[in-house]
C-alpha positions, 0 to 999 in steps of 0.5 A: 471200726464203723460208727453205728447209723444214726436212729430215729429218737422218740419223742418222750416226756422227761418222766418217761425218758428218765425211766427208760434211762434207769432201765437202760443204766441198770439193765445193761450192767450185768453184761460185764460178766468177767474181765481178766480173771474177775467176775464184775457181775455174780448172777445169783437168785436172791441177789439185791442191789440198791442205789441212790440216784440224782437227776440234774437238769436245767429244771432242777435237781430230783432223787430217783432211788433205784433197785434191782433184784434177782427173783430166782431163776427160770427155763425158756425154750430149754435154757436157764435164765435169771430173772432180772427185775429193775425197779425206780421210783420217780415220785420226786419228779411227778409229784406224786407216787410213781414207780417203774418196772422192767424185767429182763431174763439173763443167761451166761454162756461161754461166750458171752452174756444173752438175754430176753426182755420180758415184753419180747420173751417169745423173740430171739435172745440178744448177745449183751456183751462178749466173754471175756470182756475186751479191754482197751477194745471197742465193739458194737452193741446194738446202735452204740459203740462200747468201749472197756477201761481199767478204772482202778480204785474207785470211791463211792459213798463211803467205801472204796472198790479195787480193780473197778472196770468203766464201760462207756457206751456211745450212741446217737440221738439225745441219749448218747452217752452211758458209763459204767464203773463195776466192781468184781464181786459185786457188779455196778458201783456206779452209772452216769447217763449223760443228755438223759432229758436234753443237753446239760442234763445227767442222771447219776446212780450210786450203790447204796447196799448190795446182798447176796 
């Protein structure tokens, strides 16, 4: 498979990069909807995910909690989408209250998960992930190469999740690798973003609570 071509990486302040990474971590999570007959992200109005977040960097460690909630459904150009809201708290980094929010609109089709960014809602929808998820095979998603693997049982916090799926996104630039661990019937239970604000840094999210 041809590797993605390098793309120019814009310059961000660490806080902005962290906010972007949180959106990337959480924004791609619903893509893994089905593999081996199991639903790894049940899109449903009213669903909520609460994550603990930890940023490790040469400058220190910071708590960056984040949440997702699905704020109902809407019709866009004749298609039904779920409104997917990602929120994060960067107060520990900025030493002042600061929250970020990103909205996407997701829909599930037989051949994949599609989405529209709220900032480009009039643009063309984008394929997030083919369905069923091709386990053990790599594919391209934008400028990243993605590979799905079986992860088996995974302990996150005080709970153990069975039949987990691991996705690894490998891209170019300073933010170059993302790993997701998804549990059937729940979605992302753990996410890791490596080199988020430079070499030797990482951002990890772990699920605290899921409600449907």
